[in-house]
N, CA and C of each residue as an Amber inpcrd file, in Angstrom:
protein
   579
  -5.7760000  16.5510000  -3.1420000  -5.2940000  17.6410000  -3.9550000
  -3.8500000  17.9340000  -3.5770000  -2.9930000  18.0890000  -4.5560000
  -1.5810000  18.3780000  -4.3150000  -1.4200000  19.7700000  -3.7270000
  -0.3340000  19.9260000  -3.0160000  -0.0680000  21.1950000  -2.3400000
   0.7020000  22.1330000  -3.2600000   0.2150000  23.3680000  -3.3990000
   0.8980000  24.4300000  -4.1270000   1.3010000  25.4990000  -3.1220000
   2.5070000  25.9860000  -3.2060000   2.9800000  27.0380000  -2.3100000
   3.6650000  28.1080000  -3.1370000   3.3180000  29.3550000  -2.8910000
   3.9900000  30.4680000  -3.5510000   4.9480000  31.0930000  -2.5510000
   6.1140000  31.4890000  -3.0150000   7.0580000  32.1800000  -2.1520000
   7.8350000  33.1930000  -2.9730000   8.4150000  34.1490000  -2.2810000
   9.2010000  35.2070000  -2.9090000  10.6780000  34.8890000  -2.6970000
  11.4420000  34.9020000  -3.7850000  12.8820000  34.6660000  -3.6990000
  13.5970000  35.9270000  -3.2250000  14.8730000  35.7940000  -2.9070000
  15.6700000  36.9290000  -2.4380000  15.7050000  38.0660000  -3.4450000
  15.6480000  37.7510000  -4.7450000  15.6770000  38.8070000  -5.7560000
  14.3030000  39.4320000  -6.0010000  13.2730000  38.9940000  -5.2320000
  11.9410000  39.5660000  -5.3270000  11.0060000  38.8760000  -6.2950000
  11.5090000  37.8970000  -7.0720000  10.6360000  37.2030000  -8.0130000
   9.8020000  36.1610000  -7.2790000   8.6000000  35.9790000  -7.7780000
   7.6710000  35.0250000  -7.1760000   7.8760000  33.6540000  -7.8070000
   7.8950000  32.6140000  -6.9950000   8.0290000  31.2380000  -7.4710000
   6.8560000  30.4270000  -6.9380000   6.4660000  29.4500000  -7.7170000
   5.4210000  28.5340000  -7.3010000   6.0520000  27.1610000  -7.1160000
   5.8260000  26.5750000  -5.9710000   6.3630000  25.2520000  -5.6540000
   5.1920000  24.2900000  -5.6170000   5.2610000  23.2160000  -6.3960000
   4.2020000  22.2180000  -6.4420000   4.7410000  20.9270000  -5.8490000
   3.9660000  20.3450000  -4.9500000   4.3800000  19.1230000  -4.2570000
   3.3110000  18.0640000  -4.4230000   3.7250000  16.8060000  -4.4080000
   2.7520000  15.7100000  -4.4510000   2.1250000  15.4850000  -3.0830000
   2.6320000  16.2000000  -2.0710000   2.0630000  16.0730000  -0.7200000
   0.6380000  16.6050000  -0.7320000  -0.2500000  15.8530000  -0.1460000
  -1.6470000  16.2560000  -0.0830000  -1.8580000  17.2840000   1.0230000
  -2.8570000  18.1500000   0.8400000  -3.1800000  19.1540000   1.8560000
  -3.4070000  18.4630000   3.2080000  -2.9630000  19.1040000   4.2680000
  -3.1510000  18.6320000   5.6450000  -2.5290000  17.2640000   5.9050000
  -1.4740000  16.9410000   5.1820000  -0.8300000  15.6450000   5.4190000
   0.6420000  15.8590000   5.7460000   1.2300000  14.8070000   6.3070000
   2.6410000  14.8380000   6.6720000   3.3550000  13.6780000   5.9860000
   4.6090000  13.9120000   5.6900000   5.4420000  12.8610000   5.1210000
   5.6710000  11.7900000   6.1900000   5.5290000  10.5210000   5.8140000
   5.6310000   9.4260000   6.7710000   6.3080000   8.2400000   6.0900000
   7.5270000   7.9320000   6.5370000   8.2350000   6.7430000   6.0630000
   7.9570000   5.6220000   7.0400000   7.7350000   4.4210000   6.5280000
   7.4620000   3.3150000   7.4460000   7.8830000   1.9770000   6.8580000
   8.2760000   1.0940000   7.7530000   8.4920000  -0.3160000   7.4250000
   7.5530000  -1.1780000   8.2590000   6.4640000  -0.5720000   8.7230000
   5.4340000  -1.2870000   9.4880000   4.0580000  -0.8300000   9.0300000
   3.1190000  -1.7650000   8.9960000   1.7230000  -1.3940000   8.8510000
   1.2360000  -0.9110000  10.2130000  -0.0270000  -0.4820000  10.2970000
  -0.6140000  -0.1020000  11.5740000  -1.1890000  -1.3320000  12.2630000
  -1.2900000  -1.2690000  13.5740000  -1.9610000  -2.3020000  14.3660000
  -3.4270000  -1.8930000  14.4380000  -4.2270000  -2.4300000  13.5360000
  -5.6280000  -2.0480000  13.4200000  -6.4090000  -2.4490000  14.6760000
  -6.1820000  -3.6560000  15.1750000  -6.9410000  -4.1740000  16.3230000
  -6.7760000  -3.2930000  17.5550000  -5.5710000  -2.7750000  17.7860000
  -5.3090000  -1.9630000  18.9750000  -5.2540000  -0.4680000  18.6740000
  -5.4780000  -0.0910000  17.4190000  -5.5090000   1.3200000  17.0530000
  -4.1870000   2.0420000  17.2100000  -3.0730000   1.3480000  16.9060000
  -1.7530000   1.9620000  17.0690000  -1.0860000   2.0990000  15.6980000
  -0.7860000   3.3270000  15.3310000  -0.1300000   3.5940000  14.0510000
   1.3220000   3.1230000  14.1050000   1.7570000   2.4220000  13.0560000
   3.1470000   1.9880000  12.9400000   3.5230000   0.7900000  13.7870000
   2.5600000   0.1240000  14.4080000   2.8660000  -1.0030000  15.3000000
   2.3550000  -2.3320000  14.7460000   2.0380000  -2.3710000  13.4620000
   1.5320000  -3.6010000  12.8610000   2.6390000  -4.4690000  12.2890000
   2.2760000  -5.2880000  11.3410000   3.1950000  -6.2240000  10.6890000
   4.3950000  -5.4850000  10.0960000   5.6020000  -6.0150000  10.3340000
   6.8240000  -5.4370000   9.7650000   6.9430000  -5.8120000   8.2910000
   7.4880000  -4.8960000   7.4970000   7.7080000  -5.1460000   6.0780000
   9.1040000  -5.7420000   5.9000000   9.2840000  -6.8990000   6.4960000
  10.5550000  -7.6040000   6.5220000  10.3090000  -9.0530000   6.1190000
  11.0440000  -9.4940000   5.1240000  10.9330000 -10.8730000   4.6470000
  12.2370000 -11.5930000   4.9700000  12.1310000 -12.7150000   5.6900000
  13.2860000 -13.5680000   5.9640000  12.8520000 -14.9890000   5.6250000
  13.5040000 -15.5800000   4.6540000  13.0830000 -16.8890000   4.1680000
  13.7800000 -18.0350000   4.9200000  13.7070000 -18.0210000   6.2240000
  14.3880000 -19.0240000   7.0460000  13.8070000 -20.4300000   6.8860000
  12.5580000 -20.5230000   6.3880000  11.9290000 -21.8440000   6.2130000
  12.0170000 -22.3560000   4.7840000  12.8190000 -21.7110000   3.9450000
  13.0560000 -22.1330000   2.5540000  11.7470000 -22.2690000   1.7670000
  10.8550000 -21.2930000   1.9300000   9.5820000 -21.3150000   1.2220000
   9.7500000 -20.7750000  -0.1970000   8.8220000 -21.1650000  -1.0750000
   8.8270000 -20.6540000  -2.4440000   8.0920000 -19.3210000  -2.5540000
   7.2730000 -19.0100000  -1.5380000   6.5480000 -17.7440000  -1.5580000
   6.2980000 -17.2710000  -0.1290000   6.5690000 -15.9880000   0.1040000
   6.2930000 -15.3480000   1.3890000   5.3980000 -14.1520000   1.1280000
   4.3730000 -13.9560000   1.9450000   3.4810000 -12.8080000   1.7810000
   3.2590000 -12.1200000   3.1200000   3.1700000 -10.8030000   3.0560000
   2.8260000  -9.9770000   4.2060000   1.7350000  -9.0380000   3.7450000
   0.7040000  -8.8880000   4.5670000  -0.3170000  -7.9070000   4.2300000
  -0.7140000  -7.1480000   5.4800000  -1.1510000  -5.9320000   5.2630000
  -1.5530000  -5.0990000   6.3860000  -2.3210000  -3.8930000   5.9160000
  -2.7710000  -3.1070000   6.8910000  -3.5880000  -1.9390000   6.6020000
  -3.0900000  -0.7530000   7.4150000  -3.6740000   0.3840000   7.1150000
  -3.4290000   1.6040000   7.8660000  -4.7420000   2.0530000   8.4800000
  -4.6640000   2.6420000   9.6640000  -5.8610000   3.1040000  10.3770000
  -6.5740000   4.1820000   9.5810000  -5.7940000   5.0740000   8.9850000
  -6.3420000   6.1950000   8.2250000  -6.1080000   5.9670000   6.7380000
  -6.7950000   6.7460000   5.9120000  -6.4510000   6.7770000   4.4980000
  -5.0140000   7.2870000   4.3950000  -4.2580000   6.7330000   3.4740000
  -2.9010000   7.2240000   3.2300000  -2.7640000   7.5480000   1.7500000
  -1.7290000   8.3000000   1.4380000  -1.3400000   8.5310000   0.0620000
   0.0150000   7.8700000  -0.1180000   0.0710000   6.8580000  -0.9520000
   1.3090000   6.1330000  -1.2150000   2.0840000   6.8880000  -2.2900000
   3.3320000   7.2070000  -1.9860000   4.1490000   7.9320000  -2.9520000
   5.2350000   7.0450000  -3.5290000   6.2250000   6.6980000  -2.7260000
   7.3670000   5.9370000  -3.2190000   7.5930000   4.7060000  -2.3550000
   8.4660000   3.8510000  -2.8400000   8.8630000   2.6750000  -2.0750000
  10.3360000   2.3950000  -2.2840000  10.9260000   1.7600000  -1.2950000
  12.3430000   1.4220000  -1.3360000  12.4990000  -0.0380000  -0.9370000
  13.3200000  -0.7610000  -1.6770000  13.5980000  -2.1690000  -1.3810000
  15.0820000  -2.3320000  -1.1210000  15.3950000  -3.0990000  -0.0960000
  16.7770000  -3.5160000   0.1690000  16.7450000  -5.0230000   0.3770000
  17.7250000  -5.7210000  -0.1840000  17.7340000  -7.1730000  -0.0620000
  19.1550000  -7.6890000  -0.0010000  19.2470000  -8.9480000   0.4470000
  20.5510000  -9.6120000   0.4170000  20.3830000 -11.0530000  -0.0140000
  21.3810000 -11.5060000  -0.7700000  21.5150000 -12.8900000  -1.2120000
  20.3660000 -13.3850000  -2.0810000  19.8130000 -12.5140000  -2.9260000
  18.7860000 -12.9530000  -3.8730000  19.4520000 -13.7210000  -5.0100000
  18.7580000 -14.7450000  -5.5070000  19.2670000 -15.5480000  -6.6200000
  18.3470000 -15.3670000  -7.8270000  18.7910000 -15.8400000  -8.9730000
  18.0130000 -15.7230000 -10.2070000  16.6120000 -16.2870000  -9.9890000
  15.6160000 -15.4900000 -10.3110000  14.2210000 -15.8980000 -10.1750000
  13.5190000 -15.2750000  -8.9780000  14.2620000 -14.8090000  -7.9720000
  13.6300000 -14.1480000  -6.8300000  13.0000000 -12.8440000  -7.3080000
  11.7750000 -12.5600000  -6.8510000  11.0790000 -11.3610000  -7.3080000
  10.0670000 -10.8800000  -6.2730000   9.6010000  -9.6470000  -6.4830000
   8.7020000  -8.9720000  -5.5470000   7.4580000  -8.4910000  -6.2830000
   6.2880000  -8.6590000  -5.6510000   5.0160000  -8.1520000  -6.1650000
   4.3210000  -7.3890000  -5.0420000   3.7040000  -6.2530000  -5.3760000
   2.9540000  -5.4750000  -4.3920000   1.5810000  -5.1480000  -4.9740000
   0.5410000  -5.3660000  -4.1410000  -0.8330000  -5.2150000  -4.6120000
  -1.6940000  -4.4930000  -3.5800000  -2.7740000  -3.9030000  -4.0750000
  -3.8130000  -3.3280000  -3.2310000  -4.9730000  -4.3220000  -3.2530000
  -5.4550000  -4.6770000  -2.0600000  -6.4620000  -5.7260000  -1.9140000
  -7.7230000  -5.1780000  -1.2500000  -8.8800000  -5.4900000  -1.8150000
 -10.1460000  -5.2760000  -1.1160000 -10.4070000  -6.5480000  -0.3160000
 -10.4230000  -6.4620000   1.0280000 -10.6110000  -7.6700000   1.8360000
 -11.9750000  -8.3240000   1.5990000 -12.0160000  -9.6260000   1.7720000
 -13.2680000 -10.3760000   1.6620000 -14.3130000  -9.7630000   2.5990000
 -15.5360000  -9.6710000   2.1110000 -16.6980000  -9.1940000   2.8710000
 -16.6130000  -7.7310000   3.3010000 -15.7170000  -6.9670000   2.6830000
 -15.6290000  -5.5270000   2.9540000 -16.5550000  -4.8080000   1.9740000
 -17.5910000  -4.1180000   2.4660000 -18.4810000  -3.4130000   1.5320000
 -17.7600000  -2.2740000   0.8280000 -18.0350000  -2.1410000  -0.4610000
 -17.4390000  -1.0860000  -1.2620000 -18.5380000  -0.4440000  -2.1100000
 -18.5760000   0.8850000  -2.1760000 -19.6120000   1.5440000  -2.9840000
 -19.5670000   1.1080000  -4.4520000 -20.7320000   0.9820000  -5.0470000
 -20.8740000   0.6400000  -6.4640000 -21.7590000   1.6920000  -7.1200000
 -21.1450000   2.7920000  -7.6120000 -21.9470000   3.8580000  -8.2300000
 -22.7730000   3.3690000  -9.4170000 -22.3230000   2.2880000 -10.0470000
 -23.0550000   1.7490000 -11.2040000 -24.3460000   1.0560000 -10.7830000
 -24.5250000   0.8910000  -9.4690000 -25.7050000   0.2330000  -8.8720000
 -25.8970000  -1.1900000  -9.4010000 -24.7820000  -1.9340000  -9.4460000
 -24.8780000  -3.3590000  -9.7910000 -24.3150000  -4.2110000  -8.6510000
 -24.4250000  -3.6950000  -7.4460000 -23.9030000  -4.3860000  -6.2690000
 -24.8950000  -5.3680000  -5.6800000 -24.4350000  -6.0530000  -4.6300000
 -25.2750000  -7.0570000  -3.9870000 -25.7580000  -6.6360000  -2.5910000
 -25.5730000  -5.3420000  -2.2480000 -26.0490000  -4.8020000  -0.9620000
 -26.5220000  -3.3700000  -1.1420000 -27.4490000  -2.9570000  -0.2650000
 -27.8890000  -1.5720000  -0.1710000 -27.7280000  -1.1240000   1.2710000
 -27.5290000   0.1680000   1.4550000 -27.4550000   0.7490000   2.7850000
 -28.8160000   1.3500000   3.0960000 -29.5170000   0.7290000   4.0530000
 -30.8610000   1.1720000   4.4060000 -30.8710000   1.4970000   5.8930000
 -31.1500000   2.7500000   6.2020000 -31.1620000   3.2280000   7.5920000
 -29.8740000   2.8620000   8.3240000 -28.7380000   3.0060000   7.6200000
 -27.4390000   2.7630000   8.2370000 -27.0480000   1.3010000   8.3550000
 -27.8410000   0.4020000   7.7640000 -27.5600000  -1.0360000   7.8490000
 -27.4300000  -1.5970000   6.4280000 -26.3940000  -2.4150000   6.2050000
 -26.2540000  -3.0800000   4.9030000 -27.2520000  -4.2220000   4.8090000
 -28.0430000  -4.1900000   3.7360000 -29.0750000  -5.2020000   3.5130000
 -28.8060000  -5.8480000   2.1640000 -28.8640000  -7.1850000   2.1280000
 -28.5810000  -7.9000000   0.8840000 -29.5710000  -7.5090000  -0.2030000
 -29.0440000  -7.3490000  -1.4220000 -29.8470000  -7.0140000  -2.5970000
 -29.6920000  -8.1780000  -3.5760000 -30.7330000  -8.9760000  -3.7280000
 -30.6520000 -10.1860000  -4.5600000 -30.8590000  -9.9120000  -6.0440000
 -31.1840000  -8.6610000  -6.4110000 -31.3940000  -8.3410000  -7.8290000
 -30.1540000  -7.7270000  -8.4700000 -29.0540000  -7.6530000  -7.7130000
 -27.7990000  -7.0620000  -8.2030000 -27.9890000  -5.6450000  -8.7380000
 -28.7760000  -4.8600000  -8.0110000 -28.9680000  -3.4380000  -8.3270000
 -28.5730000  -2.5810000  -7.1220000 -27.7850000  -3.1490000  -6.2370000
 -27.4190000  -2.4680000  -5.0020000 -26.3430000  -1.4120000  -5.1910000
 -26.2510000  -0.5400000  -4.2060000 -25.2630000   0.5330000  -4.2500000
 -23.9450000   0.1430000  -3.5750000 -23.8600000  -1.0660000  -3.0340000
 -22.6270000  -1.5890000  -2.4380000 -22.4070000  -3.0150000  -2.9010000
 -21.1520000  -3.4400000  -2.8560000 -20.8320000  -4.8240000  -3.1940000
 -19.9000000  -5.3920000  -2.1320000 -20.1120000  -6.6680000  -1.8290000
 -19.2090000  -7.4090000  -0.9480000 -18.8490000  -8.7030000  -1.6740000
 -17.5350000  -8.9980000  -1.6950000 -17.0710000 -10.2250000  -2.3300000
 -16.7140000 -11.2340000  -1.2330000 -16.9200000 -12.5250000  -1.4780000
 -16.6080000 -13.5280000  -0.4520000 -15.1120000 -13.8270000  -0.3060000
 -14.2960000 -13.3010000  -1.2230000 -12.8480000 -13.5330000  -1.1860000
 -12.1290000 -12.1940000  -1.3700000 -10.8500000 -12.1400000  -1.0000000
 -10.0430000 -10.9500000  -1.2640000  -9.9820000 -10.7040000  -2.7730000
 -10.0460000  -9.4300000  -3.1640000  -9.9950000  -9.0490000  -4.5760000
  -8.7990000  -8.1180000  -4.7840000  -7.9440000  -8.4500000  -5.7410000
  -6.8340000  -7.5690000  -6.1190000  -7.4260000  -6.4400000  -6.9580000
  -7.2990000  -5.1940000  -6.4700000  -7.8400000  -4.0560000  -7.2160000
  -6.7480000  -3.2780000  -7.9390000  -5.4830000  -3.4760000  -7.5300000
  -4.3790000  -2.8070000  -8.2030000  -3.0890000  -3.5820000  -7.9160000
  -2.2640000  -3.7020000  -8.9210000  -0.9370000  -4.3140000  -8.7550000
   0.0640000  -3.2710000  -9.2150000   0.7920000  -2.6770000  -8.2590000
   1.6870000  -1.5870000  -8.6270000   3.1410000  -1.9940000  -8.7330000
   3.4820000  -3.2030000  -8.3200000   4.7840000  -3.8170000  -8.6150000
   4.4700000  -5.2520000  -9.0080000   4.9440000  -5.6770000 -10.1840000
   4.6080000  -7.0190000 -10.6620000   5.8690000  -7.8260000 -10.9450000
   6.1610000  -8.7500000 -10.0490000   7.2730000  -9.6820000 -10.2150000
   8.5770000  -8.9760000 -10.6000000   8.8990000  -7.9080000  -9.8570000
  10.1520000  -7.1840000 -10.0820000  11.3110000  -8.0660000  -9.6210000
  12.1780000  -8.4080000 -10.5510000  13.2900000  -9.3100000 -10.2460000
  14.3340000  -8.6170000  -9.3820000  14.8620000  -9.3810000  -8.4250000
  15.9570000  -8.9020000  -7.5820000  17.0750000  -9.9280000  -7.6760000
  18.3090000  -9.4750000  -7.5220000  19.4440000 -10.3850000  -7.6720000
  20.6040000  -9.8630000  -6.8470000  21.3150000 -10.7710000  -6.1890000
  22.4930000 -10.3980000  -5.4140000  22.1140000  -9.7040000  -4.1280000
  22.8950000  -8.6810000  -3.7920000  22.6670000  -7.9110000  -2.5620000
  22.6100000  -6.4350000  -2.9140000  21.5980000  -5.7510000  -2.3920000
  21.4420000  -4.3130000  -2.6040000  21.0330000  -3.7050000  -1.2720000
  22.0110000  -3.2290000  -0.5110000  21.7040000  -2.6220000   0.7810000
  21.6250000  -1.1050000   0.7110000  21.9020000  -0.5280000  -0.4590000
  21.7150000   0.9140000  -0.6170000  20.2710000   1.2280000  -0.9860000
  19.5400000   0.2500000  -1.4670000  18.1160000   0.4120000  -1.7290000
  17.7770000   0.6870000  -3.1680000  16.7980000  -0.0260000  -3.6720000
  16.2000000   0.2510000  -4.9710000  15.0670000   1.2330000  -4.7130000
  15.1370000   2.3920000  -5.3160000  14.1080000   3.4060000  -5.1310000
  13.0770000   3.2840000  -6.2370000  11.8350000   3.0960000  -5.8580000
  10.7230000   3.0980000  -6.8040000  10.0190000   4.4350000  -6.6320000
  10.3760000   5.3880000  -7.4970000   9.9680000   6.7770000  -7.3220000
   8.8620000   7.1290000  -8.3090000   7.8900000   7.8910000  -7.8100000
   6.7930000   8.3660000  -8.6430000   6.5720000   9.8420000  -8.3680000
   6.1890000  10.5840000  -9.3880000   5.8570000  11.9950000  -9.1750000
   4.4250000  12.1380000  -8.6760000   3.6690000  11.0540000  -8.7100000
   2.2730000  11.0610000  -8.2730000   2.1330000  10.3480000  -6.9390000
   0.9730000  10.5460000  -6.3320000   0.6140000   9.7720000  -5.1550000
  -0.6910000   9.0470000  -5.4530000  -0.8900000   7.9310000  -4.7900000
  -2.1270000   7.1740000  -4.9550000  -2.8120000   7.0680000  -3.6020000
  -4.0690000   7.4840000  -3.5400000  -4.8150000   7.3910000  -2.2880000
  -5.1980000   5.9400000  -2.0390000  -4.8630000   5.4680000  -0.8410000
  -5.2470000   4.1220000  -0.4230000  -6.2180000   4.2770000   0.7440000
  -7.5260000   4.1610000   0.4910000  -8.4840000   4.2590000   1.6010000
  -8.2220000   3.1610000   2.6360000  -8.5420000   3.4490000   3.8860000
  -8.1970000   2.5220000   4.9640000  -8.9550000   1.1990000   4.9120000
  -9.9430000   1.0690000   4.0550000 -10.6210000  -0.2310000   3.9440000
  -9.7790000  -1.2420000   3.1630000  -8.7710000  -0.7690000   2.4390000
  -7.9450000  -1.6520000   1.6210000  -6.7240000  -2.1430000   2.3720000
  -6.2240000  -3.2980000   1.9600000  -4.9760000  -3.8470000   2.4760000
  -3.9010000  -3.6860000   1.4050000  -2.6570000  -3.6100000   1.8430000
  -1.5240000  -3.6950000   0.9310000  -0.9000000  -5.0610000   1.1440000
  -0.6760000  -5.7750000   0.0550000  -0.0910000  -7.1120000   0.1360000
   1.2310000  -7.1110000  -0.6190000   2.2590000  -7.6220000   0.0410000
   3.5690000  -7.7440000  -0.5790000   3.9580000  -9.2110000  -0.5910000
   4.4150000  -9.6530000  -1.7550000   4.7650000 -11.0620000  -1.9310000
   6.1670000 -11.1590000  -2.5020000   6.9590000 -12.0360000  -1.9100000
   8.2820000 -12.3500000  -2.4350000   8.2270000 -13.7920000  -2.9210000
   8.5250000 -13.9830000  -4.2050000   8.6110000 -15.3290000  -4.7770000
  10.0660000 -15.7300000  -4.8530000  10.3440000 -16.9560000  -4.4300000
  11.6980000 -17.5030000  -4.4820000  11.5980000 -18.9380000  -4.9860000
  11.6400000 -19.1280000  -6.3130000  11.4230000 -20.4530000  -6.8960000
  12.3380000 -21.5470000  -6.3370000  13.5370000 -21.1510000  -5.8580000
  14.4670000 -22.1550000  -5.3240000  14.3390000 -22.3300000  -3.8100000
  13.4130000 -21.5810000  -3.1860000  13.3080000 -21.6570000  -1.7310000
  14.5680000 -21.1310000  -1.0610000  15.1080000 -20.0580000  -1.5980000
  16.3680000 -19.4670000  -1.1580000  16.3310000 -19.1170000   0.3320000
  16.9730000 -19.9310000   1.1560000  16.9600000 -19.7550000   2.6110000
  17.7660000 -18.5400000   3.0510000  18.6330000 -18.0110000   2.2010000
  19.4690000 -16.8530000   2.5530000  18.8230000 -15.5130000   2.2060000
  17.6720000 -15.5350000   1.5430000  17.0380000 -14.3030000   1.0770000
  16.4290000 -13.5080000   2.2280000  16.8110000 -12.2540000   2.3060000
  16.2170000 -11.2840000   3.2330000  15.8500000 -10.0570000   2.4250000
  14.7010000  -9.4340000   2.7520000  14.2550000  -8.2590000   2.0210000
  13.5260000  -7.3210000   2.9740000  13.8060000  -6.0300000   2.8570000
  13.1650000  -4.9980000   3.6630000  12.4840000  -4.0080000   2.7280000
  11.2880000  -3.5520000   3.1010000  10.5390000  -2.5680000   2.3240000
  10.3290000  -1.3230000   3.1830000  10.5380000  -0.1650000   2.5890000
  10.2090000   1.1060000   3.2330000   9.2120000   1.8150000   2.3270000
   8.0810000   2.2100000   2.8740000   7.0750000   2.9440000   2.1160000
   7.1740000   4.4270000   2.4490000   7.1090000   5.2660000   1.4350000
   7.0210000   6.7090000   1.6300000   5.5780000   7.0910000   1.3820000
   4.9340000   7.6170000   2.4020000   3.5230000   7.9430000   2.3200000
   3.2750000   9.3580000   2.8270000   2.0730000   9.8270000   2.6120000
   1.5610000  11.0390000   3.2480000   0.3240000  10.6160000   4.0220000
   0.2240000  11.0880000   5.2580000  -0.9680000  10.8140000   6.0470000
  -1.1890000  11.9660000   7.0010000  -2.4530000  12.1490000   7.4120000
  -2.7780000  13.2740000   8.2840000  -2.2720000  13.0690000   9.7040000
  -2.3490000  11.8510000  10.2050000  -1.9570000  11.5720000  11.5810000
  -0.8660000  10.5220000  11.5780000   0.2390000  10.7970000  12.2760000
   1.3780000   9.8730000  12.2640000   1.5670000   9.1230000  13.5690000
   0.9250000   9.5710000  14.6450000   1.0460000   8.8700000  15.9390000
  -0.3130000   8.5830000  16.5200000
């Protein structure tokens, strides 16, 4: 739920301030995912792409320990050529159980244990491969150098539960060895350290 705040101005009139910040959350800018294995926020994979091996595609994916609310993103790059582009997606990892309210899943939760449901009437589903559930940037073209940053601004926030991964992919059809790209995510989360 978005945060609403009422305050009184110097002239005595009441104003209402509406923010996309979620209740009990803090603004958190990051260029790192969390280190899930060691439980350290902000110590995971860096959101930095350097195409030193002249690859046609580079991907980085990671998760956050807690649910986050994704608000905005910023991209900075150097030496991009025609055809270089960026894609960002939300991924349900392979074998991660996800609730299925429609009850057409392949698992049920019985006494706290996931049990396979062979009739496809289960309340949970697990897929054997990663599933793209949302693509919020699709092959956004970049060109030249932009070190002031491209701001991808939204008035809304999107909740990303901690079971999901965020995947960022840079395509470089020419294998541009000079391409460097940095991503900064603007999020809201309850715990920052």
